VOBA-1610 file (N, C-alpha, C; in pm, whole numbers, padded with zeros to 5 digits, always signed):
BEGIN
Met+00083-00118+00000Met+00000+00000+00000Met+00087+00124+00000Ser+00037+00227-00059Ser+00105+00356-00057Ser+00056+00433+00066Phe+00142+00441+00167Phe+00101+00505+00291Phe+00074+00653+00272Tyr+00146+00719+00181Tyr+00120+00860+00154Tyr-00017+00878+00090Ala-00055+00788+00001Ala-00187+00797-00061Ala-00297+00772+00042Val-00273+00678+00135Val-00372+00652+00240Val-00385+00774+00329Arg-00273+00838+00364Arg-00279+00961+00445Arg-00354+01071+00370Ala-00328+01084+00241Ala-00398+01185+00160Ala-00548+01156+00160Phe-00584+01029+00150Phe-00726+00993+00153Phe-00787+01035+00286Gln-00718+01007+00396Gln-00772+01038+00528Gln-00785+01188+00552Arg-00695+01267+00496Arg-00692+01411+00526Arg-00758+01498+00420Cys-00748+01461+00294Cys-00783+01553+00186Cys-00897+01508+00096Leu-00925+01381+00092Leu-01020+01331-00008Leu-01160+01315+00050Leu-01256+01310-00039Leu-01393+01282+00001Leu-01399+01142+00061Pro-01489+01117+00154Pro-01493+00985+00219Pro-01560+00879+00131Ile-01510+00867+00009Ile-01560+00769-00087Ile-01441+00699-00148Ile-01449+00568-00160Ile-01345+00491-00228Ile-01410+00424-00348Ile-01348+00439-00464Ile-01397+00377-00587Ile-01313+00251-00610Ile-01380+00136-00619Ile-01311+00008-00635Ile-01365-00060-00760Asp-01276-00113-00841Asp-01317-00190-00957Asp-01242-00323-00951Ala-01272-00412-01040Ala-01204-00541-01046Ala-01171-00574-01190Ala-01050-00623-01212Ala-01007-00666-01345Ala-00942-00803-01331His-00989-00899-01406His-00933-01034-01399His-00807-01040-01484Leu-00699-01082-01422Leu-00569-01088-01489Leu-00557-01218-01567Lys-00495-01209-01683Lys-00473-01326-01768Lys-00326-01327-01805Gly-00277-01442-01843Gly-00138-01451-01884Gly-00052-01511-01774Lys+00070-01460-01759Lys+00165-01516-01663Lys+00115-01503-01520Tyr+00055-01390-01486Tyr+00008-01366-01350Tyr-00144-01370-01348Leu-00198-01456-01265Leu-00343-01472-01256Leu-00394-01410-01127Gly-00522-01393-01118Gly-00584-01335-01001Gly-00675-01222-01043Thr-00714-01143-00946Thr-00800-01028-00971Thr-00732-00904-00917Met-00721-00801-01001Met-00660-00675-00958Met-00772-00579-00918Phe-00754-00516-00802Phe-00849-00416-00753Phe-00783-00280-00753Pro-00805-00198-00856Pro-00758-00060-00847Pro-00849+00016-00752Thr-00790+00087-00658Thr-00865+00160-00556Thr-00830+00307-00568Ile-00933+00391-00585Ile-00913+00531-00619Ile-00995+00618-00525Gly-00940+00734-00489Gly-01013+00833-00411Gly-01040+00955-00497Met-01125+01045-00447Met-01161+01165-00522Met-01155+01285-00428Asp-01092+01395-00475Asp-01085+01515-00392Asp-01205+01606-00419Gly-01207+01720-00353Gly-01319+01813-00366Gly-01336+01872-00504Asn-01234+01866-00588Asn-01243+01915-00725Asn-01273+01804-00825Asn-01315+01690-00774Asn-01344+01571-00855Asn-01222+01519-00929Gln-01104+01543-00876Gln-00981+01488-00931Gln-00956+01352-00866Leu-00908+01255-00942Leu-00886+01121-00892Leu-00745+01105-00838Leu-00732+01027-00731Leu-00602+00995-00672Leu-00594+00845-00651His-00492+00784-00710His-00470+00641-00691His-00431+00618-00545Ile-00500+00527-00479Ile-00465+00491-00342Ile-00380+00365-00342Val-00429+00260-00405Val-00354+00135-00406Val-00410+00043-00515Phe-00323-00041-00570Phe-00366-00152-00654Phe-00340-00278-00573Phe-00434-00367-00569Phe-00419-00491-00494Phe-00451-00607-00587Val-00372-00712-00581Val-00398-00833-00660Val-00423-00947-00563Gly-00537-01012-00576Gly-00573-01123-00490Gly-00630-01238-00571Lys-00635-01355-00509Lys-00683-01472-00580Lys-00809-01532-00518Ser-00846-01489-00398Ser-00961-01550-00333Ser-01039-01446-00254Gly-01158-01485-00212Gly-01239-01396-00130Gly-01171-01358+00000Glu-01093-01449+00056Glu-01022-01419+00181Glu-00922-01306+00162Ser-00850-01306+00051Ser-00753-01199+00028Ser-00823-01066+00003Trp-00943-01070-00057Trp-01018-00946-00077Trp-01065-00891+00057Ile-01110-00979+00147Ile-01151-00934+00281Ile-01031-00874+00354Trp-00914-00938+00343Trp-00793-00885+00406Trp-00764-00744+00355Phe-00771-00727+00224Phe-00742-00598+00164Phe-00843-00492+00207Leu-00971-00523+00195Leu-01074-00424+00227Leu-01078-00391+00375Ser-01041-00486+00459Ser-01041-00456+00603Ser-00936-00351+00636Arg-00831-00339+00554Arg-00730-00235+00574Arg-00783-00097+00533Leu-00887-00093+00456Leu-00946+00033+00411Leu-01079+00063+00481Lys-01100+00002+00595Lys-01231+00005+00660Lys-01276+00143+00706Lys-01188+00241+00709Lys-01227+00373+00759Lys-01314+00451+00662Cys-01331+00402+00541Cys-01415+00475+00446Cys-01562+00458+00482Ile-01646+00549+00438Ile-01789+00539+00469Ile-01873+00511+00346Gly-01813+00497+00231Gly-01890+00467+00110Gly-01798+00420+00000Asp-01854+00365-00105Asp-01774+00321-00219Asp-01861+00316-00343Ile-01795+00316-00454Ile-01862+00295-00582Ile-01786+00182-00650Ser-01854+00082-00696Ser-01785-00029-00759Ser-01857-00067-00887Ser-01798-00160-00958Ser-01864-00212-01077Ser-01972-00310-01032Leu-02028-00382-01124Leu-02138-00472-01093Leu-02091-00608-01041Ala-01963-00624-01015Ala-01911-00754-00974Ala-01973-00799-00843Asn-02037-00916-00844Asn-02101-00967-00723Asn-02001-00996-00614Ser-01880-01042-00650Ser-01780-01073-00549Ser-01739-00948-00472Ile-01731-00833-00541Ile-01698-00709-00471Ile-01811-00673-00376Glu-01934-00682-00422Glu-02048-00644-00338Glu-02056-00732-00213Met-02037-00862-00228Met-02043-00952-00112Met-01932-00922-00013Thr-01811-00897-00064Thr-01699-00866+00025Thr-01721-00735+00097Ile-01775-00636+00029Ile-01802-00507+00093Ile-01904-00525+00204Gln-02005-00608+00185Gln-02104-00632+00289Gln-02041-00696+00412Val-01939-00780+00393Val-01872-00843+00506Val-01786-00743+00581Val-01703-00668+00508Val-01606-00578+00572Val-01667-00445+00611Phe-01748-00388+00525Phe-01808-00256+00547Phe-01958-00271+00570Ser-01996-00331+00679Ser-02138-00362+00702Ser-02224-00236+00710Asn-02168-00122+00749Asn-02245+00002+00760Asn-02227+00094+00640Ala-02154+00052+00539Ala-02124+00138+00425Ala-02240+00140+00326Tyr-02248+00249+00253Tyr-02344+00260+00145Tyr-02277+00208+00019His-02338+00112-00047His-02282+00057-00169His-02365+00105-00286Arg-02301+00168-00382Arg-02368+00217-00502Arg-02298+00160-00625Leu-02374+00140-00729Leu-02318+00090-00854Leu-02266+00206-00937Cys-02168+00177-01019Cys-02109+00276-01109Cys-02210+00308-01220Cys-02239+00435-01238Cys-02338+00477-01339Cys-02296+00437-01479Arg-02167+00438-01506Arg-02120+00401-01640Arg-02159+00257-01673Tyr-02145+00166-01575Tyr-02183+00027-01598Tyr-02334+00013-01613Leu-02410+00090-01536Leu-02555+00086-01552Leu-02596+00133-01691Leu-02533+00240-01739Leu-02564+00291-01873Leu-02526+00189-01980Met-02413+00121-01963Met-02374+00017-02060Met-02478-00095-02064Asn-02530-00134-01947Asn-02634-00238-01944Asn-02763-00189-02009Met-02798-00062-01987Met-02916-00007-02054Met-02899-00012-02205Arg-02782+00026-02254Arg-02757+00023-02398Arg-02768-00118-02453Ala-02717-00216-02378Ala-02721-00354-02424Ala-02864-00407-02430Asn-02950-00359-02340Asn-03087-00411-02333Asn-03188-00333-02415Ile-03171-00202-02428Ile-03272-00124-02501Ile-03215-00050-02621Gly-03085-00062-02645Gly-03024+00007-02758Gly-02975+00146-02720Tyr-02905+00208-02814Tyr-02848+00340-02788Tyr-02940+00448-02843His-02978+00539-02756His-03057+00656-02793His-02996+00775-02720Glu-02959+00877-02793Glu-02895+00994-02732Glu-02983+01057-02624Arg-03113+01064-02649Arg-03205+01124-02550Arg-03209+01041-02421Thr-03207+00908-02433Thr-03205+00821-02316Thr-03078+00844-02235Lys-02966+00859-02304Lys-02839+00885-02236Lys-02846+01016-02158Ile-02898+01120-02219Ile-02908+01250-02153Ile-02998+01240-02030Leu-03113+01176-02044Leu-03205+01161-01931Leu-03143+01077-01820Phe-03068+00973-01858Phe-03002+00888-01758Phe-02906+00970-01673Trp-02820+01051-01738Trp-02721+01128-01663Trp-02786+01238-01580Glu-02895+01295-01629Glu-02968+01394-01549Glu-03024+01329-01422Ala-03079+01209-01436Ala-03133+01138-01320Ala-03022+01098-01224Ala-02908+01052-01278Ala-02797+01011-01193Ala-02742+01129-01113Lys-02730+01244-01176Lys-02678+01363-01107Lys-02778+01416-01005Ala-02907+01399-01032Ala-03009+01446-00938Ala-03011+01360-00813Tyr-02976+01232-00825Tyr-02977+01142-00711Tyr-02866+01180-00617
//
């Protein structure tokens, strides 16, 4: 972990951690969790990248970040289940970009639908 990035998160960033998951292929296997914070100007700050192979390693990783009060993640069920274990009081929200991608896949692409979606997301 980058201790300076963790200190910056604790002192300067909004109390939100954005977590995604990417499955690694090739020589190194496992799942990489890029973890990002956001400051008051909506600028992103890399906190840590973690690579794990099992749910236990994800719990270990997230328990080190337990001081956050919210997160935004992709639709990965494994992330959501792990967050419920480690951050039982946290608010879990889905990434709007992934929701929009699913809408496009199910109902097609319409510029007006995209505009209305983002207006609704920002209003929430």
